[in-house]
C-alpha positions in Angstrom: 57.8 111.0 166.9 57.5 113.5 169.5 57.8 117.1 170.3 58.2 119.7 167.4 58.8 117.1 165.2 55.4 115.4 165.4 54.3 114.6 162.0 51.5 116.2 160.5 48.8 115.4 157.7 50.2 117.7 155.4 53.7 115.7 156.2 52.2 112.5 155.2 51.5 113.9 151.9 48.3 116.1 152.6 47.6 119.5 150.3 50.8 121.3 150.0 50.3 124.1 148.5 47.1 126.1 149.1 46.1 128.0 146.3 42.4 129.3 146.5 40.6 128.3 143.6 39.4 132.5 143.1 41.4 135.0 143.3 40.0 137.4 146.1 38.9 140.8 145.2 42.5 142.1 147.1 45.0 140.0 144.7 42.7 141.1 142.0 43.7 144.8 143.0 47.2 144.0 143.5 47.2 142.6 139.6 45.5 145.8 138.4 48.0 148.2 140.7 51.3 146.1 139.2 50.0 146.0 135.8 49.8 150.3 135.7 53.0 150.3 137.5 54.7 148.7 134.4 52.5 150.7 132.3 54.6 153.7 134.0 57.1 152.4 133.4 57.0 151.5 129.6 55.2 155.1 129.1 58.9 156.9 131.6 61.0 154.7 129.5 59.2 156.0 125.8 59.4 159.5 126.9 63.4 159.6 127.6 64.1 159.0 124.1 65.4 155.1 124.3 64.8 153.1 121.3 64.5 149.1 121.4 63.2 146.1 120.7 61.8 145.1 123.9 60.6 148.9 124.0 58.7 148.6 120.8 57.8 145.1 121.8 55.8 146.6 125.3 54.6 149.8 123.6 52.4 147.6 121.1 51.2 145.8 124.4 47.5 146.9 125.6 47.4 148.9 128.4 45.9 147.9 131.6 42.6 150.2 131.1 42.6 148.6 127.4 42.8 144.9 128.6 39.3 142.6 129.6 39.0 141.2 132.5 39.9 138.0 131.0 43.3 139.2 129.9 44.3 140.4 133.2 42.9 137.5 135.6 44.2 134.9 133.5 46.9 133.8 130.9 46.7 131.0 127.7 47.5 127.7 129.1 47.9 124.6 126.9 47.7 122.5 129.6 44.6 123.9 131.7 41.1 123.0 131.2 39.4 125.0 128.5 42.9 126.7 128.2 43.1 129.1 130.6 44.9 129.7 134.2 44.3 132.2 136.6 47.0 134.6 137.2 48.1 133.5 141.0 48.6 130.5 139.8 51.3 131.9 137.4 55.0 132.8 138.8 56.0 136.4 138.0 53.2 137.1 135.0 53.9 141.0 135.0 57.7 140.2 134.5 56.7 138.1 131.4 54.5 141.3 129.7 52.7 138.2 128.1 49.2 140.5 127.8 47.5 138.8 125.1 46.8 135.5 124.0 46.5 133.3 120.7 43.7 134.6 118.3 40.4 132.4 119.1 41.3 132.1 123.3 
């Protein structure tokens, strides 16, 4: 095997997804920015006078400024050690609007 298709360690079964163990300061800032953007959209829709079940549930969620850092940057996961999973390992966190954890976690 020569040329462009020469096997590498990754192709031989090495680490494929290189997710860092901790979230960087930039990623944390981007999470805060996305949470604030979602809060802004919820408040604008609420002011417009629209009423629906999803909006009522979204208004019951805590705002970004009211959230604890543990809830901002991690989510509850039954399979993870310690039952918490870092947000950078969860796809599309802000679209799920899961800002609360079960009681005790």
